[in-house]
C-alpha positions as CSV (number, residue, x, y, z in Angstrom):
1,M,0.0,-0.1,-0.1
2,L,1.2,3.6,-0.8
3,W,-0.2,6.4,1.4
4,K,-0.2,9.7,0.3
5,K,0.0,13.0,2.3
6,G,-3.4,15.1,2.4
7,W,-5.9,16.8,4.4
8,I,-9.5,16.7,5.0
9,E,-11.9,20.0,4.7
10,N,-15.4,20.2,6.1
11,R,-17.4,22.4,3.4
12,R,-20.8,22.3,4.9
13,S,-22.6,25.7,4.7
14,G,-22.0,28.0,7.4
15,A,-19.5,25.9,9.0
16,G,-15.6,27.2,9.2
17,T,-13.5,25.4,7.1
18,I,-11.7,22.6,9.0
19,H,-8.3,21.3,7.8
20,Q,-7.0,18.1,9.6
21,L,-3.7,16.3,7.8
22,V,-4.3,13.0,6.9
23,D,-2.2,10.1,5.2
24,Y,-4.5,8.3,2.6
25,N,-4.8,5.1,0.7
26,I,-6.4,4.5,-2.6
27,L,-7.5,0.7,-2.2
28,R,-8.0,-1.8,-5.1
29,G,-11.0,-3.6,-4.9
30,D,-9.3,-6.7,-3.6
31,D,-7.8,-5.0,-0.7
32,F,-11.0,-2.8,0.1
33,Q,-12.9,-6.4,0.2
34,Y,-10.3,-7.9,3.1
35,L,-10.8,-4.6,5.0
36,T,-14.3,-4.6,5.5
37,S,-14.6,-8.0,6.1
38,S,-11.6,-7.7,8.9
39,P,-12.4,-7.4,12.6
40,H,-11.1,-4.2,12.2
41,Y,-14.0,-2.3,10.0
42,S,-16.6,-5.0,9.8
43,H,-18.1,-4.1,13.0
44,T,-17.7,-0.5,13.2
45,G,-20.0,0.8,10.5
46,L,-21.4,4.3,10.4
47,S,-24.9,2.5,11.0
48,H,-23.5,2.0,14.5
49,G,-24.9,5.4,16.2
50,A,-22.3,5.5,18.7
51,V,-19.0,5.6,15.9
52,A,-21.1,8.0,13.7
53,Q,-21.3,10.3,16.5
54,V,-17.5,10.1,17.4
55,M,-16.5,10.9,13.4
56,A,-18.9,14.0,13.5
57,K,-17.5,15.2,16.6
58,L,-14.0,14.9,15.3
59,L,-14.8,16.2,12.0
60,N,-17.0,19.1,13.1
61,C,-20.2,17.8,11.3
62,G,-23.6,16.8,11.7
63,A,-24.2,12.6,11.3
64,P,-25.5,13.1,7.7
65,D,-22.7,15.2,6.4
66,L,-20.7,11.9,6.8
67,F,-22.5,10.3,4.3
68,N,-23.2,13.0,1.7
69,G,-20.0,14.1,0.1
70,V,-19.4,17.4,2.7
71,I,-16.1,16.1,3.9
72,M,-13.4,16.1,1.3
73,V,-10.4,14.5,1.4
74,C,-7.9,16.4,-0.7
75,G,-4.2,16.1,-2.1
76,P,-1.9,16.8,-4.9
77,D,-2.6,13.3,-6.0
78,P,-6.0,12.6,-8.2
79,I,-8.9,10.6,-7.0
80,Q,-11.5,9.2,-9.0
81,R,-15.5,9.0,-8.2
82,G,-16.0,5.4,-6.7
83,H,-12.3,4.8,-5.4
84,H,-12.4,3.4,-1.8
85,L,-9.9,5.1,0.8
86,E,-8.4,4.4,3.8
87,V,-8.1,7.5,5.4
88,Q,-5.8,8.0,8.9
89,M,-6.3,11.2,10.7
90,H,-3.7,12.5,13.1
91,L,-5.4,13.4,16.2
92,S,-2.7,15.8,18.2
93,H,-5.6,16.8,20.6
94,Y,-6.1,13.2,21.5
95,N,-2.4,11.9,20.9
96,C,-3.4,9.0,18.8
97,K,-4.5,8.2,14.9
98,L,-7.8,7.2,13.8
99,K,-8.2,5.5,10.6
100,F,-11.3,4.9,8.4
101,L,-12.9,3.7,5.5
102,A,-14.4,5.9,2.8
103,K,-15.9,6.0,-0.8
104,A,-15.2,9.3,-3.1
105,V,-18.8,10.1,-4.1
106,T,-18.0,13.6,-5.8
107,V,-14.4,14.8,-7.2
108,Q,-12.9,17.9,-8.1
109,M,-9.8,19.6,-9.3
110,A,-8.4,23.2,-9.0
111,A,-5.4,25.1,-9.2
112,E,-4.1,26.5,-5.9
113,M,-0.7,28.6,-5.9
114,K,0.1,26.9,-9.1
115,E,-0.4,23.3,-7.7
116,M,-3.1,20.9,-8.7
117,V,-5.6,20.0,-5.7
118,F,-7.8,17.3,-5.9
119,S,-10.8,16.8,-3.6
120,A,-13.0,13.9,-3.4
121,G,-16.2,14.5,-1.7
122,V,-16.4,11.0,0.7
123,K,-19.3,8.8,2.0
124,I,-17.4,7.8,5.4
125,L,-18.0,3.9,5.7
126,A,-16.1,2.3,8.5
127,A,-13.8,3.5,11.4
128,H,-10.9,1.2,12.5
129,K,-12.1,-0.3,15.8
130,A,-8.8,-0.6,17.8
131,D,-8.6,3.1,16.9
132,V,-12.1,4.2,18.2
133,E,-11.7,1.8,21.4
134,L,-8.4,3.7,22.2
135,L,-9.8,7.6,21.4
136,N,-13.1,6.3,23.6
137,R,-10.8,5.7,26.5
138,I,-8.8,8.5,26.4
139,I,-11.9,10.8,25.9
140,E,-13.5,9.1,29.3
141,K,-10.1,9.7,31.1
142,Q,-9.9,12.9,29.8
143,K,-13.6,13.7,31.5
144,P,-13.9,15.5,35.0
145,Q,-14.5,12.8,38.0
146,G,-18.0,12.6,38.4
147,S,-18.9,13.3,35.4
148,K,-20.9,10.9,33.0
């Protein structure tokens, strides 16, 4: 797998654009099928409300935005509509990472400062189980004693 450098933008109307550095990998069909059936992703689809809540909080968006292409994965390499991606966000506030699977539902390209930038509006499919569990433990430890 070849990981590429990029960033995530939240282009929801009325929201401040959020830039989050990421690494991403464009998955071949057999790699995508392997990951979706693996224990890492098979039980953490966004249909699980708790997983969707965590992702929406991290990306500063509403749960519907996780599915409608408002969240953009951007970088210098072309991404085509229908491509599946594994994305790794670096969560410096929590000192951990979070990987998730996504599908490109819209694509754009633009020149910024004389460089081509490719953007894919994604539908987030599932989050990496161990990463979500670690993040939940960190968040729980950061809560003040006595609050739930």
